[in-house]
C-alpha positions in Angstrom: 0.0 0.0 0.0 1.4 3.3 -1.0 1.9 5.9 1.7 2.1 9.6 1.6 3.5 11.9 4.3 3.0 15.6 4.2 5.0 18.2 6.1 5.7 21.9 6.1 2.5 23.4 7.4 2.3 25.9 10.1 1.2 29.4 11.2 2.2 32.3 9.0 1.1 35.9 8.6 -0.7 37.1 5.5 1.8 37.8 2.8 4.2 35.2 4.0 5.4 32.0 2.4 5.4 28.3 3.2 6.7 25.2 1.4 4.8 22.0 1.8 6.4 18.6 1.0 4.9 15.2 0.4 7.0 12.1 0.4 5.6 9.0 -1.3 6.6 5.4 -0.6 7.3 2.8 -3.2 9.0 2.5 -6.6 6.4 4.0 -8.9 6.3 7.6 -8.0 7.6 8.8 -11.3 4.5 7.5 -13.2 1.9 9.1 -10.8 0.1 12.3 -11.4 0.4 14.2 -8.1 -1.9 16.8 -6.6 -2.3 19.1 -3.7 -5.8 19.6 -2.3 -7.1 21.6 0.6 -10.1 21.5 2.9 -11.2 24.5 5.0 -13.6 24.0 8.0 -17.1 23.6 6.7 -16.1 23.3 3.1 -15.5 20.6 0.6 -12.0 19.4 -0.4 -10.8 21.4 -3.4 -8.0 20.9 -5.9 -5.1 23.4 -5.5 -2.5 22.2 -8.0 -1.6 19.2 -10.0 1.5 17.9 -11.8 1.7 15.1 -14.3 4.4 12.5 -14.6 5.8 14.6 -17.4 5.9 17.8 -15.3 2.8 19.6 -16.8 1.1 21.6 -14.1 -2.3 23.1 -13.5 -3.4 25.4 -10.8 -6.7 26.5 -9.3 -7.6 30.0 -10.3 -7.5 31.1 -6.7 -3.8 30.3 -6.3 -2.5 31.2 -9.8 0.6 33.2 -9.6 1.1 32.6 -5.9 1.5 28.8 -5.6 3.9 26.5 -7.5 3.8 22.7 -7.6 6.9 20.8 -8.4 8.2 17.3 -8.1 11.5 15.5 -7.5 11.3 11.9 -8.8 14.7 11.0 -7.4 13.4 11.6 -3.9 9.7 10.6 -4.4 8.7 14.1 -3.3 6.1 16.6 -4.5 6.3 20.2 -3.3 3.9 23.1 -3.0 5.6 26.5 -2.7 3.0 29.0 -1.4 3.8 32.7 -1.6 1.7 35.8 -0.8 -0.5 33.7 1.5 -3.9 35.0 2.3 -6.2 34.4 5.2 -8.5 32.4 2.9 -5.7 30.0 2.2 -6.1 28.6 5.7 -7.0 24.9 5.4 -5.7 21.4 5.9 -3.6 20.6 2.8 -3.4 17.1 1.5 -1.4 15.5 -1.3 -2.9 12.8 -3.4 -1.9 10.3 -6.0 -3.6 9.5 -9.3 -2.3 6.3 -10.8 -2.1 6.0 -14.6 -4.9 3.5 -14.7 -7.3 5.6 -12.6 -9.5 8.6 -13.3 -9.4 9.8 -9.7 -7.0 10.6 -6.9 -7.2 7.4 -4.8 -4.5 7.8 -2.2 -4.1 10.5 0.3 -1.8 11.7 3.0 -2.9 12.6 6.5 -2.8 16.3 5.8 -0.9 19.3 7.2 -2.5 22.3 8.7 -1.8 25.7 7.2 -3.1 28.7 9.1 -2.7 32.3 7.8 -3.3 35.1 10.2 -4.2 38.6 9.3 
């Protein structure tokens, strides 16, 4: 069973930056599409950014120009660099895996809390 472990969350003031990391177990990381998602209290989980196995990225409109997703296949790690953070970015952030044979993200980490204060 593949495992994902997120880290890097914390408390930051509005306008600040954080970098989230997600380390994935196993030997097949390079073929996965990876994604970062977030869930704020009382809201549904939403997609933040995705990166394909070839490195193509897509971002939610709400984070375009502020957040950058990247991956390092040598270390089985996906990152989310978050700049110019806003109070509304406060949420639990999760990384997820979409395997090549799946249409959905089927594997998730435990999440890391990001809190942005005004």
